[in-house]
C-alpha positions, 0 to 999 in steps of 0.5 A, spaced: 740 554 458 739 547 457 745 546 453 749 550 459 746 545 464 748 539 460 755 542 459 756 543 467 753 536 468 759 533 464 764 537 467 762 535 474 762 528 472 769 528 469 771 532 475 768 527 480 772 521 476 779 525 475 779 529 482 779 523 486 786 520 483 789 527 483 787 528 491 790 521 491 796 523 488 797 529 492 797 525 498 802 520 496 807 526 494 806 529 501 807 522 504 814 521 500 816 528 502 815 527 509 819 520 508 825 524 505 824 529 510 825 524 516 831 520 513 834 527 512 833 528 520 836 521 521 842 523 517 842 530 521 842 527 528 848 522 526 852 528 524 849 532 530 852 527 535 858 526 531 860 534 531 858 535 538 861 529 541 855 528 545 849 523 544 843 525 540 836 522 542 830 521 536 824 519 540 818 517 535 811 517 538 805 516 534 806 521 528 811 525 532 819 526 532 822 529 538 830 530 537 834 532 543 841 532 546 848 534 543 849 541 543 841 543 541 839 548 546 831 546 545 828 540 543 826 540 536 819 537 535 816 535 528 809 532 527 808 528 521 801 527 517 802 521 513 807 517 518 805 513 524 811 510 528 811 505 533 814 508 540 821 508 540 827 512 542 833 512 537 840 514 540 846 516 536 852 515 539 858 520 539 860 516 533 854 519 529 851 512 529 844 509 531 843 504 536 837 502 531 838 501 524 831 498 522 824 501 524 817 499 522 813 505 520 806 506 517 806 510 511 799 512 509 796 506 512 801 501 509 806 498 514 813 499 511 820 498 514 825 504 514 832 502 513 838 506 516 844 502 514 844 505 507 845 512 510 850 510 515 854 505 510 855 511 506 858 516 511 862 510 514 865 509 507 866 517 506 870 517 513 874 511 511 876 514 504 878 521 507 882 518 513 886 513 508 887 519 503 890 523 509 895 518 511 
């Protein structure tokens, strides 16, 4: 009986030491997934504005992103757990380009910068290369 208690105590000690890093890793992975999801929403917002021929608004407030405009029938709201935004409204014009290309975001308590220039330079390059191949 004492041996069993010693084994359980050792297992709990190891679990206590390893468990924290496992939960931290899970939290880090969730934050990275939210970041990728947000970049995808930014890209889709630009495409939506371009294809609809109408401006699209992406309103960021605290941990919430609200997408409206274009030919969207209803506003789309996404609540993030690990991303915290400053209050800002990004407007995508009919060419699909945002009026703001860099925003400050807090990810898991750490201040970071999201740069949209990389997303829209690639789109611009693809559009230009497609036009040149048609001409």
